[in-house]
C-alpha positions, 0 to 999 in steps of 0.5 A: 853096246856101242853108243852112236848118239847121245844128246842132252834132253832137259834138266828138272827140279822141284819134283817135276820129273821128265816123262817119256816112253824111254827106260831110264838108267840113273847115276848117283853118288856123292859130290865130286865122285866123277858122275859127269866125267863117266857119262861123257866117257860112256857117251863118247862125247866130251862136254855132254855132261858138264864137269866141274872141279867144284863139288856140288855143281849138279843140283838138278836131275839131268836127262840124256838120250842115248842111242834114241833108246834110253835115258841116262839120268844124272842125279844130284850129288849128295854129301857136299859139305858147303851147302846149307842143311835145308839145301841138303834136305831138299836134295835128299827129298828130291832124290828120294822122290825120283827114285821111288816114283820113276816107273821107267827106272831100270837100274841105279849105278851107285858111284864110289871114289876108289880113293875114299872109304864109303861114307854114311851117305853112301851106305844109306843110299845102298840101304834105301835102294835095297829097301825099295827093291831098286836094282843097282850096281856099284861103280868104282871111279877114278882108278887112274889116280892110284897104283894098281896095288893101291886100287886093289887094297882100297877096293878090298876095304870098300867091298868089305865096308859095303858088304859086296864081292869084288866081282859085284863092282865095275872099275872105271877111269874116265881119264884112261877110258877104262871100264867103259865097255863093261859098264855099257854091257851092264847097262845094256843088260837092263835096257834089253831085259 
C-alpha cells in the first residue's frame, strides 16, 4: 500500500469515541515506545502525530485518516510511572472501552521496544486482546538503536517471553525508515479483508 494522503481528524477523551464509516487500525504500546514516530513514518509525514521525549504525552485517542480509506488510531501509552494511580486506572478503562466497543476495529498493532523486555502491562494487553478475540500483530520498534546482533538477541528474548515466533513480528525503525513497507502491507491485508 502506498500512502497518498494522511490527515489528523480529531482527539477524543472520556469514552466519546469518534464514529465514522471507516475501518480502524489501532496502535497501542507502553509510553515512549515510538507510536507517534511510527505513525509519521508510515504516513510519510513528519509532525502528523506529535512526538515527545516526555513519556505519557498521548493522553487522548487520536484519529488519522489515511488515503481517505481507513482510520489509524493512536491509543494512549500505558505504563508511564509518573502519573497518579487513578490516572493510570482512567487510561486503562478508556483503552479497554475503546478496544471492546469499536465496531470498526480491524486490527491492533501492539508496539514493543526492542531494547526492553516486555512488561507485565504488555503481557496483560496481549491477554486482553486474545480474550476478546481482537486481531493483533506485534511490532518491534527502535531497531536502529542496537547492533544487528543485539537486535537478534533481544528479539529472541522478547519472542520467548510473549510466546510468539520471530516470523510473527514486524521489525521497524522510524529513524532508518525500516519496516514501513512490511507494516503497510500487513495493515492493507486487514483493510482489504
